[in-house]
N, C-alpha and C positions, 0 to 999 in steps of 0.2 A: 503494499500500500504505500510506503514511502517513496518507492520509485516511480509509481504511476503518475502522482500529481505533478511532479517537475516535467515527466515526459510528456503529459498532455498539455501542459502549459507552453512548452517549448514548440510542440506541433501547432498550437493555435497561432503562436507568435510568428513561426515561419510561414503558415497560411496567410496570415494577416499581411506580411512584408510582400508575400508573392502576388497576392490580390490587390494590394493598393501601393504597389512601389512607385507609381508615376505620383500619386499624391505625396508620398513621404518625400520623394525627390523635389517636388515643387514647394514643400513646406523648408525643407532644408535650403534650398536657394533663396527663399524669401528671408529667412533667418540670416545667411550669409550677405545678404544684399543689405537688410536693415542695418546690421552690425559694421560691416567693413565698406559699405557703399559711400558715406561720408568722407572718410580717410581717401578713397581711390578719386572721388570726384575733386577734392581740394588739391591732390596731386595733379590730377589732369589740367585743372583751372590754371595753377602755377605754371605748368609745363607750357601750356598754350599762351599765356601772357609773356612769359620769356621768349618763346618764338615770335610773338607779334613784335616786342621790342627789339628782337636781333634783326628782324625784316625791316622794321622802321629805321634802324641804324644803318642798315646796308642801303635802302632807299634815300636817305639823307645824303650819304657819302657819295650815291651814284648822281644826285641832284647836283652837289658841290662841285664833282668832276666835269659835268656836263657844262656847267656853267663857266669852269676854266677853259675847257676846250673852245666855246663859243667865244672868249676873249682872247683865243690864241695862248694860253699858259701851257706850258708843256707838262705840268703836274695833271692836266686833264687826260693825257694820253698815258703817261707813265706812272701816275699815282703821286701821293706826297712825298715818297721817297725816291723821286726820279733822279736825284743827284747820286744815289748809290747804284741805281740801274745803269746811269752813265758812266759812273766811274769802272764799274764791272766791265761794261762793253769798252771802253777806252783801255783797258787793262788787258782784255783778251785781243784786242786789235794789235796792241805792241807787242805781246808775247808772240802773238802768230808772225808777226813782221819779222821778229829776230829769229825765229825758227826758219822762215824762209831763207834769209840771208845767210844764216851760219852754217858752216860746213860740217861742224863737230855733230850736229843733230840729224844729220841725213844719213841714211843708212843703205847699203847695197850688200848683196849676198857675198858671202867669202867662199874660200874654196871647199869648207866643209858644210856648205848649205845654211849656215847661221848667218844671220846679219852682224855684219862688222862695220864700224865707222870707214867712211870713205878716207882713203890716204893712208889706211894703217891694214897691215897683213892680218888675216886671222891666225890666231895660235891654234896649233894642234895639240891635243894631248897624247 
């Protein structure tokens, strides 16, 4: 008799869960939304506001650069750090000019098939 009562209770519980599983899932979902929904919504609103601020800053920067372009300022094309870009371009052009003129940096194939500087014989081991 002691084992029959828990067995019947367990069978009734399993039968109830199998019959009304959709209702149980809906109730659990409603409780989760009621408990965690405000936190999720607050995080979503904060993320959306940050995204709007970021896009507004990009739009303001684009408007400023467009105005610079209209008045012929190079910052409109290259941005507010145009002096750095121009310095890098100038440095690249200078370095490439030295490489084209200098003989020590041009290579030709040596007798062993490896590149060796012009004017120097390749060493064999």
